[in-house]
N, C-alpha and C positions, 0 to 999 in steps of 0.2 A: 733120666728125665730131661727133656729139652729146656733150653733157657727161654724164659718168658719174653716175649717181645715187648719192648718198653712202649710207654704211651707217646705217640707221635707228637702230641701237643707239648709235652715236656721236652722232647728232642729239640722241637723247633724253638722253643723258648730259650734253650741253652745255645742256639745258634745265631741269635739276633746280634751278637757281637762279631760274627764271622762274615767278613767281607764277601766270601764266595756265595753265601745265601742271599745277601743283599743284592749282589750282582745278578744272581739268577732271577730273583724276583723282579728286579729293574728290567731285565731282559725278557721277562715273561717266559722263562725257560723252565717249564715245570718238570721236564724230564730231569734236569740237573737237581731240582729240589727233591725229586723221588729218589735219585741215586744217593743224595746226601743222607736222607732218612734211612735208607736201606743199608748203607755203609755203617750207620751207627746202631744197627741191630733191629730196626723196625722191619718186619717181614713184608714181602710183596703182598701176601694175602691180606695183611692188615691195612697196608696203605691202599689197596684197591677197594676194599670194604669201606674205608673211611670216606672215600670220594664217590663211591657207588659207580665203579667202573669194573670191567672184567680185568683179570690178570693179563689176558692177552693184549688189551689195549694198554695197559699199564706198561708192559714190556716194550710195546712200540714207542711209547713216549720216552721211556728210559733208554732205549737204543738209538733214539734219534730218527726213527722211521716216520714218525708223525709228531705234530705239536698240538698242544691244547690251543683251540681257537674260539670256541664258544664263551661268551661272557658268563653264561650260567655256570659252566664248569669251572671257570676261575673263581666265581663266588663260592662254589661248593668246596674248593680246595682251601679258600681263605677261611671258611667256616669250620671245616673239618680239622685244620691244623692251627686255627687261631692265628693266622698271619694277617696283621693289620691290613685294612683295605687299601690304604695310601701306598703300600709297598708294591701293590699289584695294579695300581691305577683305578682302584675301586672306590665307591663311596664308603663312608664309615659303616662298618657292619653292625648289626643289632646288638651283638655281645660286646662291642667295644665300649669303654666308658665314655660317656658324653664329655665333650670338651668343657672346661670351666666356663661359666657364664659371667660375663662382665656385669658389674654393678648396675650399669645404666640400662641393661637389657631386661626384657620382661622375663619373669620366672614363674608366672602363674599358669603356664601351659607347657607340655612337653615339646621337644623339637619336632617340627612338622614331618620330618622323614622317619621318625622312630617307628610308628605304626606301619608305615609303607614298607620299611625293611623287614618287619616281622611278617607282614602279609606275603611278601615275596618269598621269604624262607618257607612259609607254610605251603605256598603254591608249588614251589620248586620241589619240596620234600614230597608232597602228595603226587605230583606229576611223575617222580621217579618211581613210586610205588605202583601207580596205575598204568603209567606208560601211554604211548600213542596219542599224546596231546588230548586226553579225554577231559582234562580240565579247561579246555580252550573257552567254552562258554562261560564257565564261573569267572575266569580272569577278565573276559570281555565285560561281564556284568559288574565286577569290582571296579574296573576302570570307569565305566559309565556311571555307576551310582556313587561311588566313594571318592574317586580321584578327580573326575572331570569337574564337578562343582567347585572344587578348591583351586582350579586353574584360573578362575575368574574372580576369586576371593582377594580383595586388595590386602588382606592380612596374611596371605600366603607368602612364603619366600621362595627362592629358587629351587629349594629342595624338592618341592611338589612337582616341578617341572622334570627334575632328574628322575624322581620316582615314576612319574607318567611315562618317561621315555624308556626307562629300564622295564617297567611292566609291559609296555607296548612291544618292545623288542622280544621279551620273553613269549608274549602272545604270538608274535611272528614265527618263533621257532617252534612253538606248539603246533601252529597251522602247517608249518613244513613237515613236522613229524607225523601229522595226520594225512599228509598227501595233498594238501591244499596250498601249493606253492603261490597261487594267485593271491590268496588272502595273506600269506606271509609276506609278499612284496609290499602289499599296501600297508601292512603294519609297520614294516621297516621304514617305508616312506614317511609315514606319520610320526615315527619315533624321532627322526633326525631333527625337525624343527624344535621338538620339545626338548631334545638334548642340547641344542644351541641356546635355546632360551634359558636353560639352567645355568649356562656358562661352564658346564662340565665338558671340556673339550675331549678328554679320553673317552668318555661315554659316547659323544657324538661320533668320534673316530671309529669306535667299536661298531656303532649302528651302520655307519657307511661300509665298514668291512663285512658285516652280515649281509648287507645288500649285494655287495660284489660276490660274496661267496654263493649266494642263492643264484644270481645272474649266471654265474659260471656253471653251476649244476643244471640250470635250465637251458644252457646252450647259447645265451644271449651274450656273446662276446663284447659287442659294442656297449651294452649296458654294464657289463662287468668293469670294462676300462673306465667308463665314466664314473662309477661308484668308487673304484679304487683311486682315481685321481682326486675326487672329493675327499676321500679319507686321507690321502697324503697331504692335501692342503690343510686339513684340520689338524693333522698330526704335527705339522710344521709350526702351527700357532700355539700348542699346548706343551705340557711337560714332556720330555724325551722319554719315549717308550720304544726302544730300538726293536724289540721282537714284534711289536705291532706294526711298526713302519716296515720292517722286513717282510711281514706277512702281506701287507698291501702291495708292496713292490712285486712280490712273488705272484699274486693274483693278477696284477696288472700285466705282468709279463706272459702268464699263461693265456690271458684273454687276448692279448696282442698276436701271440703265436697262433691261437685258433682262428682269429680274424684273417691273418696273413695266409694261413693254409686255405681257408675258404676262397680267398681272392685268387690265389694260385689255381685252385681247382677249377674255379669258373673260367679263368683264362684258357686253361687247357681243354675244358669241356664246356663251352658256352651253351646256353639253352638254344634249342632249335627255333628258327623263326617259322612261325605258322602263317602260311600265305592264303589269303582268301580266295 
């Protein structure tokens, strides 16, 4: 009879004193995290199921053929293995205990980001089940009806801006998954000032990276360069996240390569002059 695969959360909990795990999280190297779990007996089947990806994609991450890039996937990994959000440059997750409240602070209402984190978890879970960004309209309505009014409420803190930015970025990826890259670009553009207003520089950097990624896929090399540079400027102002910085440098290099190839092609094959 085969050995039962251990609970990955218990394995992760036992690794918080291991500098290798902390380094992998700081570098946002999820392939290294997956390898550490697998080396301690957690099956690849269980790891893939926990974060709702195929085993083929998991192997790509573990073998270094690709890296985790989407913010939503980092959130899934954090939630699946109970890796505290701060270790991955994320906001506090809904399952994490709330920080102790100072005596002078109000205690008659829950933290403004709590319900938003729960809502994001529900939307993300439902989207994984239905696929294709079918919840796009529902998330847009939630943003309009539940989040937007609080942005102008003087009693709201910066958390609501962070929640609005994260939800808006999620909506952008849903639009992209539905084949509406124009909508996705608009959502990413709107998410950036919200993230800036929240003071969450890693989130703002992620939004800029999402915009650069989308521009690259759309063939907009100039746009991708611009967004990558914006992301690098934001990254330099916030906490050091080497993997995110490396990702932005990589996208900038790819975009510059595409732009230079097009310039070279134009020089070799200039457009014909139409004479009247």
